[in-house]
VOBA-1610 file (N, C-alpha, C; in pm, whole numbers, padded with zeros to 5 digits, always signed):
BEGIN
Unk-04542+01350-00398Unk-04582+01241-00310Unk-04714+01180-00354Unk-04793+01260-00428Unk-04922+01208-00470Unk-04910+01097-00570Unk-04796+01084-00633Unk-04778+00978-00733Unk-04756+00842-00671Unk-04747+00839-00539Unk-04723+00712-00472Unk-04578+00680-00454Unk-04491+00768-00502Unk-04348+00745-00488Unk-04297+00812-00363Unk-04212+00745-00291Unk-04153+00800-00170Unk-04038+00893-00204Unk-03984+00962-00104Unk-03869+01049-00126Unk-03748+00967-00167Unk-03661+01025-00246Unk-03541+00956-00288Unk-03421+01047-00276Unk-03305+00985-00266Unk-03180+01060-00255Unk-03116+01069-00392Unk-03082+01189-00434Unk-03015+01210-00561Unk-02867+01224-00534Unk-02787+01136-00592Unk-02643+01137-00570Unk-02571+01193-00693Unk-02444+01227-00673Unk-02364+01277-00783Unk-02360+01428-00784Unk-02295+01487-00886Unk-02276+01632-00890Unk-02398+01709-00936Unk-02503+01640-00983Unk-02619+01708-01039Unk-02679+01815-00950Unk-02711+01785-00823Unk-02772+01887-00736Unk-02682+02010-00720Unk-02551+01990-00710Unk-02462+02105-00696Unk-02457+02187-00824Unk-02461+02120-00941Unk-02463+02194-01067Unk-02589+02278-01079Unk-02702+02222-01036Unk-02827+02297-01041Unk-02821+02419-00950Unk-02757+02401-00834Unk-02745+02514-00742Unk-02661+02625-00802Unk-02559+02590-00880Unk-02478+02692-00948Unk-02563+02762-01054Unk-02640+02684-01132Unk-02725+02743-01236Unk-02826+02839-01175Unk-02878+02805-01058Unk-02976+02891-00992Unk-02911+03004-00913Unk-02777+03012-00920Unk-02699+03115-00851Unk-02718+03111-00699Unk-02744+02991-00649Unk-02750+02976-00503Unk-02611+02960-00445Unk-02519+02901-00523Unk-02378+02894-00485Unk-02296+02939-00605Unk-02173+02985-00579Unk-02091+03039-00687Unk-02025+02930-00770Unk-01987+02821-00706Unk-01921+02714-00780Unk-01949+02580-00714Unk-01937+02475-00792Unk-01962+02340-00743Unk-01841+02292-00663Unk-01856+02268-00531Unk-01741+02225-00450Unk-01686+02090-00494Unk-01766+02012-00565Unk-01718+01880-00609Unk-01618+01891-00724Unk-01609+02011-00784Unk-01519+02029-00898Unk-01397+02113-00864Unk-01373+02134-00734Unk-01255+02209-00694Unk-01130+02128-00728Unk-01034+02192-00793Unk-00915+02121-00840Unk-00832+02061-00727Unk-00840+02125-00609Unk-00757+02077-00498Unk-00809+01949-00436Unk-00932+01910-00472Unk-00991+01788-00417Unk-00975+01677-00520Unk-00900+01576-00484Unk-00874+01465-00574Unk-00942+01338-00523Unk-00989+01259-00617Unk-01045+01130-00581Unk-00934+01040-00529Unk-00954+00978-00411Unk-00849+00889-00360Unk-00826+00774-00456Unk-00700+00739-00474Unk-00664+00630-00564Unk-00609+00512-00486Unk-00646+00395-00531Unk-00595+00273-00470Unk-00446+00259-00503Unk-00368+00229-00400Unk-00225+00214-00422Unk-00199+00095-00514Unk-00113+00117-00614Unk-00080+00010-00707Unk+00057-00050-00678Unk+00116-00011-00564Unk+00248-00062-00530Unk+00242-00212-00506Unk+00327-00285-00573Unk+00330-00430-00559Unk+00456-00472-00484Unk+00441-00578-00407Unk+00556-00634-00337Unk+00655-00689-00439Unk+00779-00647-00426Unk+00887-00701-00511Unk+00982-00777-00419Unk+00976-00909-00419Unk+01061-00985-00326Unk+01208-00976-00363Unk+01290-00987-00262Unk+01434-00992-00285Unk+01472-01114-00368Unk+01584-01102-00437Unk+01649-01221-00492Unk+01713-01296-00375Unk+01720-01427-00386Unk+01779-01506-00278Unk+01922-01463-00250Unk+01993-01421-00353Unk+02133-01380-00335Unk+02146-01261-00242Unk+02043-01178-00236Unk+02050-01058-00152Unk+02054-01095-00004Unk+01968-01186+00037Unk+01967-01225+00178Unk+02095-01300+00213Unk+02150-01377+00118Unk+02275-01449+00145Unk+02392-01352+00159Unk+02394-01245+00078Unk+02500-01145+00090Unk+02494-01076+00226Unk+02373-01045+00272Unk+02359-00983+00404Unk+02404-01078+00513Unk+02363-01203+00502Unk+02399-01301+00605Unk+02550-01317+00614Unk+02619-01307+00502Unk+02764-01325+00502Unk+02835-01216+00582Unk+02783-01092+00578Unk+02853-00982+00645Unk+02805-00960+00788Unk+02693-01020+00824Unk+02643-01003+00960Unk+02737-01070+01060Unk+02748-01009+01177Unk+02822-01069+01286Unk+02762-01207+01315Unk+02844-01306+01351Unk+02791-01440+01380Unk+02673-01440+01476Unk+02667-01342+01567Unk+02556-01337+01663Unk+02423-01307+01595Unk+02428-01250+01473Unk+02306-01204+01409Unk+02273-01278+01279Unk+02360-01370+01239Unk+02337-01442+01114Unk+02208-01523+01117Unk+02164-01563+01234Unk+02045-01646+01247Unk+01919-01573+01203Unk+01925-01439+01194Unk+01807-01364+01150Unk+01766-01404+01008Unk+01863-01441+00924Unk+01830-01476+00785Unk+01745-01602+00774Unk+01786-01715+00832Unk+01700-01833+00822Unk+01567-01818+00896Unk+01564-01742+01005Unk+01437-01725+01076Unk+01343-01634+00999Unk+01398-01534+00930Unk+01314-01442+00854Unk+01277-01496+00717Unk+01378-01534+00639Unk+01354-01579+00503Unk+01320-01727+00495Unk+01351-01803+00601Unk+01324-01946+00600Unk+01203-01987+00681Unk+01151-01894+00763Unk+01033-01925+00846Unk+00927-01815+00837Unk+00961-01702+00777Unk+00863-01594+00763Unk+00831-01521+00891Unk+00923-01523+00989Unk+00895-01456+01115Unk+00910-01305+01100Unk+00827-01232+01173Unk+00839-01086+01179Unk+00958-01049+01266Unk+01000-00923+01257Unk+01117-00880+01334Unk+01098-00903+01483Unk+00985-00860+01538Unk+00962-00877+01681Unk+00956-01022+01723Unk+00913-01109+01632Unk+00908-01253+01660Unk+01048-01314+01658Unk+01134-01263+01568Unk+01273-01310+01566Unk+01344-01271+01694Unk+01323-01146+01737Unk+01390-01097+01858Unk+01338-01165+01984Unk+01220-01227+01976Unk+01162-01298+02091Unk+01170-01449+02075Unk+01244-01495+01975Unk+01248-01639+01946Unk+01328-01714+02052Unk+01275-01829+02091Unk+01342-01917+02187Unk+01357-02056+02126Unk+01468-02125+02154Unk+01480-02265+02109Unk+01366-02352+02161Unk+01305-02311+02273Unk+01193-02387+02327Unk+01070-02379+02238Unk+01070-02288+02141Unk+00956-02276+02050Unk+00958-02384+01942Unk+01066-02459+01936Unk+01080-02562+01832Unk+01021-02694+01881Unk+00933-02752+01801Unk+00884-02888+01823Unk+00960-02978+01726Unk+01061-03047+01776Unk+01148-03127+01689Unk+01078-03252+01637Unk+00980-03302+01709Unk+00907-03419+01661Unk+00817-03382+01543Unk+00745-03272+01557Unk+00654-03229+01450Unk+00724-03145+01344Unk+00849-03103+01371Unk+00926-03017+01282Unk+00848-02889+01249Unk+00807-02820+01355Unk+00739-02691+01341Unk+00795-02595+01444Unk+00776-02467+01419Unk+00805-02363+01517Unk+00672-02310+01567Unk+00656-02304+01698Unk+00538-02245+01758Unk+00565-02096+01780Unk+00505-02014+01696Unk+00524-01868+01704Unk+00421-01815+01803Unk+00468-01779+01922Unk+00374-01747+02029Unk+00404-01618+02104Unk+00507-01543+02059Unk+00533-01416+02127Unk+00615-01325+02036Unk+00617-01199+02073Unk+00704-01100+02011Unk+00759-01009+02119Unk+00864-00934+02085Unk+00913-00827+02171Unk+00867-00696+02110Unk+00810-00609+02192Unk+00772-00478+02141Unk+00788-00372+02248Unk+00790-00248+02204Unk+00811-00136+02295Unk+00678-00068+02322Unk+00646-00049+02451Unk+00527+00024+02491Unk+00569+00129+02593Unk+00546+00255+02558Unk+00583+00365+02648Unk+00729+00353+02694Unk+00816+00327+02597Unk+00961+00317+02621Unk+01001+00199+02709Unk+00912+00103+02722Unk+00943-00018+02801Unk+00924-00140+02711Unk+01021-00232+02717Unk+01010-00355+02640Unk+00918-00454+02711Unk+00834-00520+02633Unk+00745-00622+02688Unk+00741-00740+02592Unk+00707-00857+02647Unk+00667-00969+02565Unk+00517-00957+02541Unk+00471-00999+02426Unk+00327-01003+02400Unk+00300-01108+02293Unk+00172-01135+02270Unk+00135-01225+02162Unk+00177-01164+02029Unk+00192-01245+01925Unk+00225-01190+01793Unk+00116-01094+01745Unk+00141-01030+01635Unk+00050-00931+01578Unk-00092-00985+01570Unk-00187-00901+01606Unk-00330-00934+01610Unk-00359-01051+01704Unk-00271-01070+01803Unk-00291-01175+01904Unk-00307-01313+01842Unk-00239-01335+01731Unk-00256-01460+01657Unk-00129-01545+01666Unk-00135-01653+01742Unk-00024-01749+01744Unk-00038-01841+01623Unk+00070-01911+01589Unk+00064-01997+01472Unk+00177-02099+01476Unk+00168-02197+01389Unk+00275-02294+01368Unk+00331-02277+01228Unk+00463-02282+01219Unk+00532-02266+01091Unk+00615-02391+01064Unk+00605-02451+00946Unk+00689-02567+00915Unk+00837-02533+00928Unk+00912-02624+00986Unk+01055-02603+01008Unk+01134-02694+00916Unk+01214-02635+00829Unk+01295-02716+00738Unk+01418-02769+00811Unk+01474-02876+00758Unk+01594-02932+00820Unk+01712-02835+00810Unk+01716-02757+00702Unk+01824-02660+00687Unk+01818-02550+00792Unk+01698-02501+00821Unk+01684-02397+00924Unk+01714-02455+01061Unk+01668-02577+01088Unk+01697-02640+01216Unk+01848-02657+01234Unk+01918-02695+01129Unk+02063-02710+01137Unk+02129-02576+01167Unk+02076-02468+01109Unk+02131-02334+01135Unk+02109-02294+01280Unk+01992-02325+01335Unk+01965-02292+01475Unk+02057-02373+01567Unk+02073-02501+01539Unk+02159-02585+01623Unk+02304-02539+01618Unk+02351-02499+01499Unk+02488-02449+01487Unk+02504-02320+01566Unk+02402-02238+01564Unk+02405-02113+01641Unk+02411-02142+01790Unk+02331-02239+01834Unk+02327-02274+01977Unk+02462-02328+02024Unk+02536-02393+01936Unk+02669-02442+01974Unk+02763-02327+02007Unk+02742-02212+01943Unk+02827-02095+01967Unk+02770-02002+02073Unk+02637-01990+02074Unk+02573-01892+02162Unk+02456-01957+02236Unk+02478-02002+02359Unk+02369-02060+02437Unk+02259-01957+02459Unk+02134-02000+02475Unk+02025-01905+02500Unk+02043-01832+02632Unk+01981-01716+02640Unk+01991-01631+02759Unk+01852-01611+02818Unk+01838-01633+02949Unk+01710-01612+03016Unk+01683-01463+03030Unk+01568-01421+02982Unk+01528-01280+02987Unk+01389-01272+03048Unk+01371-01181+03142Unk+01241-01160+03205Unk+01188-01023+03166Unk+01067-01022+03112Unk+00999-00898+03074Unk+00854-00905+03119Unk+00790-00790+03139Unk+00646-00793+03168Unk+00569-00840+03045Unk+00454-00898+03070Unk+00373-00949+02961Unk+00267-00847+02920Unk+00272-00808+02795Unk+00169-00731+02727Unk+00165-00581+02761Unk+00208-00544+02881Unk+00207-00403+02920Unk+00319-00383+03022Unk+00367-00260+03038Unk+00481-00236+03128Unk+00461-00284+03270Unk+00336-00284+03319Unk+00311-00332+03455Unk+00250-00472+03455Unk+00268-00545+03344Unk+00213-00680+03335Unk+00292-00780+03416Unk+00240-00900+03426Unk+00307-01006+03501Unk+00440-01041+03434Unk+00545-01063+03512Unk+00675-01097+03454Unk+00674-01237+03392Unk+00738-01248+03277Unk+00750-01375+03206Unk+00897-01393+03169Unk+00949-01513+03194Unk+01089-01542+03164Unk+01098-01637+03044Unk+01180-01598+02948Unk+01197-01676+02825Unk+01346-01690+02796Unk+01388-01808+02752Unk+01526-01829+02709Unk+01539-01783+02564Unk+01589-01662+02545Unk+01597-01603+02412Unk+01720-01651+02337Unk+01704-01669+02207Unk+01814-01714+02123Unk+01916-01603+02100Unk+01868-01480+02081Unk+01957-01371+02041Unk+01933-01249+02130Unk+02037-01205+02200Unk+02026-01090+02290Unk+02144-00996+02267Unk+02139-00882+02334Unk+02249-00786+02327Unk+02367-00835+02410Unk+02480-00763+02399Unk+02600-00801+02474Unk+02577-00797+02624Unk+02486-00708+02669Unk+02459-00695+02811Unk+02352-00793+02859Unk+02309-00883+02771Unk+02210-00983+02809Unk+02067-00936+02800Unk+02046-00812+02759Unk+01911-00759+02746Unk+01857-00787+02606Unk+01725-00789+02592Unk+01668-00816+02459Unk+01682-00695+02367Unk+01682-00721+02240Unk+01684-00614+02141Unk+01544-00558+02122Unk+01536-00429+02092Unk+01411-00376+02038Unk+01434-00347+01890Unk+01327-00342+01815Unk+01339-00335+01670Unk+01416-00214+01619Unk+01386-00096+01672Unk+01452+00026+01624Unk+01602+00021+01649Unk+01641-00026+01767Unk+01784-00034+01799Unk+01854-00137+01711Unk+01788-00249+01688Unk+01847-00353+01603Unk+01867-00301+01461Unk+01768-00229+01412Unk+01780-00171+01278Unk+01900-00077+01269Unk+01912+00009+01370Unk+02016+00112+01369Unk+02156+00053+01384Unk+02170-00043+01474Unk+02303-00095+01509Unk+02345-00211+01418Unk+02250-00293+01377Unk+02285-00418+01307Unk+02239-00419+01162Unk+02110-00400+01141Unk+02050-00428+01011Unk+02094-00331+00902Unk+02073-00202+00925Unk+02105-00103+00821Unk+02255-00100+00789Unk+02345-00101+00889Unk+02488-00102+00856Unk+02531-00222+00772Unk+02459-00334+00784Unk+02497-00454+00709Unk+02487-00431+00558Unk+02395-00347+00516Unk+02381-00321+00372Unk+02506-00255+00316Unk+02558-00158+00391Unk+02680-00090+00346Unk+02797-00188+00342Unk+02806-00273+00444Unk+02913-00372+00448Unk+02905-00469+00330Unk+02782-00500+00291Unk+02762-00595+00181Unk+02768-00528+00044Unk+02783-00396+00042Unk+02785-00324-00085Unk+02648-00316-00150Unk+02543-00316-00068Unk+02406-00312-00119Unk+02343-00177-00087Unk+02257-00130-00177Unk+02181-00009-00147Unk+02072-00043-00046Unk+02032+00058+00031Unk+01928+00037+00132Unk+01815+00137+00110Unk+01694+00086+00095Unk+01574+00169+00087Unk+01483+00126+00201Unk+01448+00220+00286Unk+01377+00187+00409Unk+01251+00106+00383Unk+01175+00145+00282Unk+01047+00080+00258Unk+01063-00063+00206Unk+01166-00084+00125Unk+01182-00215+00062Unk+01279-00308+00134Unk+01363-00254+00222Unk+01474-00334+00274Unk+01473-00354+00424Unk+01359-00332+00488Unk+01350-00366+00629Unk+01350-00518+00646Unk+01356-00563+00769Unk+01358-00708+00792Unk+01232-00776+00739Unk+01126-00697+00720Unk+01002-00754+00667Unk+01021-00808+00525Unk+01124-00757+00457Unk+01150-00805+00320Unk+01179-00955+00318Unk+01232-01007+00427Unk+01260-01151+00431Unk+01130-01231+00433Unk+01024-01175+00492Unk+00893-01242+00488Unk+00842-01249+00344Unk+00863-01141+00269Unk+00818-01141+00129Unk+00895-01246+00048Unk+01024-01258+00074Unk+01103-01361+00006Unk+01051-01499+00042Unk+01024-01521+00170Unk+00969-01648+00217Unk+00839-01679+00144Unk+00751-01580+00134Unk+00623-01600+00067Unk+00642-01635-00080Unk+00734-01566-00147Unk+00755-01591-00290Unk+00812-01731-00313Unk+00900-01776-00225Unk+00958-01910-00239Unk+00850-02016-00222Unk+00764-01999-00122Unk+00658-02098-00099Unk+00558-02101-00213Unk+00520-01983-00263Unk+00425-01980-00374Unk+00484-02047-00498Unk+00613-02026-00521Unk+00678-02086-00637Unk+00677-02239-00629Unk+00669-02292-00507Unk+00667-02437-00488Unk+00525-02492-00477Unk+00426-02407-00502Unk+00288-02455-00507Unk+00214-02453-00375Unk+00270-02390-00271Unk+00197-02377-00144Unk+00075-02289-00167Unk-00040-02329-00113Unk-00164-02256-00137Unk-00167-02124-00060Unk-00250-02033-00106Unk-00267-01904-00039Unk-00319-01926+00103Unk-00410-02021+00123Unk-00464-02047+00256Unk-00354-02093+00351Unk-00270-02184+00305Unk-00160-02231+00389Unk-00059-02120+00415Unk-00027-02042+00312Unk+00068-01933+00329Unk+00016-01832+00430Unk-00113-01802+00425Unk-00172-01708+00521Unk-00154-01758+00663Unk-00171-01889+00683Unk-00153-01947+00816Unk-00008-01936+00861Unk+00085-01963+00771Unk+00227-01959+00807Unk+00274-01817+00837Unk+00216-01719+00767Unk+00255-01579+00788Unk+00180-01515+00905Unk+00075-01580+00952Unk-00002-01523+01062Unk-00103-01419+01018Unk-00146-01425+00892Unk-00248-01333+00843Unk-00386-01381+00888Unk-00468-01289+00937Unk-00601-01326+00980Unk-00692-01355+00862Unk-00666-01290+00749Unk-00753-01300+00632Unk-00673-01350+00511Unk-00702-01470+00462Unk-00632-01517+00342Unk-00651-01424+00223Unk-00762-01348+00223Unk-00784-01252+00116Unk-00676-01146+00112Unk-00629-01106+00229Unk-00519-01009+00235Unk-00392-01070+00175Unk-00367-01195+00208Unk-00250-01265+00153Unk-00260-01272+00001Unk-00379-01303-00049Unk-00399-01312-00193Unk-00375-01178-00260Unk-00431-01071-00202Unk-00414-00938-00261Unk-00268-00895-00260Unk-00195-00936-00157Unk-00055-00894-00143Unk+00037-00970-00238Unk+00009-01098-00258Unk+00105-01183-00330Unk+00052-01245-00458Unk-00068-01208-00501Unk-00126-01275-00618Unk-00039-01262-00742Unk+00032-01149-00756Unk+00115-01129-00875Unk+00240-01216-00873Unk+00268-01279-00758Unk+00385-01367-00749Unk+00351-01513-00772Unk+00221-01542-00783Unk+00180-01682-00799Unk+00218-01731-00939Unk+00279-01848-00947Unk+00319-01899-01079Unk+00198-01935-01163Unk+00214-01928-01293Unk+00106-01966-01383Unk+00072-02113-01364Unk-00058-02141-01365Unk-00102-02281-01348Unk-00144-02341-01481Unk-00108-02276-01592Unk-00151-02325-01723Unk-00107-02469-01747Unk+00021-02497-01723Unk+00072-02630-01753Unk+00010-02734-01661Unk-00009-02698-01533Unk-00074-02792-01441Unk-00217-02819-01485Unk-00284-02715-01536Unk-00422-02732-01583Unk-00425-02824-01705Unk-00330-02807-01796Unk-00325-02893-01914Unk-00306-03039-01875Unk-00213-03063-01782Unk-00187-03200-01739Unk-00308-03261-01670Unk-00380-03179-01593Unk-00498-03229-01524Unk-00604-03274-01624Unk-00628-03193-01726Unk-00729-03229-01826Unk-00682-03344-01914Unk-00551-03348-01943Unk-00498-03460-02021Unk-00519-03593-01950Unk-00532-03590-01817Unk-00560-03712-01744Unk-00699-03764-01771Unk-00789-03676-01816Unk-00926-03716-01848Unk-00942-03741-01997Unk-00890-03648-02076Unk-00897-03661-02222Unk-00756-03682-02276Unk-00717-03808-02285Unk-00581-03841-02324Unk-00560-03822-02474Unk-00439-03784-02509Unk-00404-03771-02650Unk-00403-03910-02712Unk-00478-03931-02821Unk-00481-04066-02883Unk-00345-04105-02938Unk-00315-04229-02921Unk-00189-04280-02973Unk-00199-04298-03123Unk-00099-04253-03193Unk-00098-04267-03339Unk-00017-04390-03377Unk-00067-04469-03474Unk+00008-04590-03515Unk+00140-04552-03579Unk+00236-04634-03557Unk+00368-04607-03614Unk+00365-04625-03765Unk+00422-04529-03833Unk+00425-04536-03980Unk+00560-04580-04033Unk+00647-04614-03939Unk+00781-04654-03983Unk+00775-04791-04050Unk+00851-04809-04151Unk+00858-04936-04223Unk+01002-04985-04229Unk+01013-05114-04227Unk+01148-05172-04237Unk+01178-05203-04383Unk+01299-05186-04422Unk+01338-05209-04562Unk+01348-05358-04590
//
């Protein structure tokens, strides 16, 4: 302390190695083989081929075919699909207002805000709108009343697009067991729980939008991500190369000089 230097913290294995040398401890706990440094997961999202979702849609019962355009065409989560109402469509603006989900709390179904309490607007394509309208021609919406946010919450009534035969709403686990997983066998497709849940349709939606040049910021808004950085980390490997776009942009400033024609007439 007389040198004018304050106390400092020594980090790393050095202090433990010194303690072993001085025989104060028998071994350095930092070098125990059973203790491994945590590793960052390198698992990357692998989006479905478009043909996969079409094969599933073909074998699904007509009551459930609408899950494909809502999931792969709008990026809705499973709970948002099960809570979807035709009233969520703004036909003038051609958007879907994603404002609720169905979820299970203490074995009771409730309506609640989407994940992280984040509502959003999703662009609605004419093809998806046509699919919804065709579905409505066959299956009119059903009024369903559930408590809001908690089992003893205030009752809220919504005209749901897709319900069970008894008029009750689906919960995710039951839908997976009765509808989603069996469809893979019917379609002759393998099923892997981690890669083939309904969330896979969101990944396909994201890959399609990125391929068409939609920005990460816009994609984050459409998917309902609170942090565009998360969207970037999740899908950056799916972003198309911008080399050619960069070349064209610079060529607009530094144009290739025209060369005089060297052709001669005989």
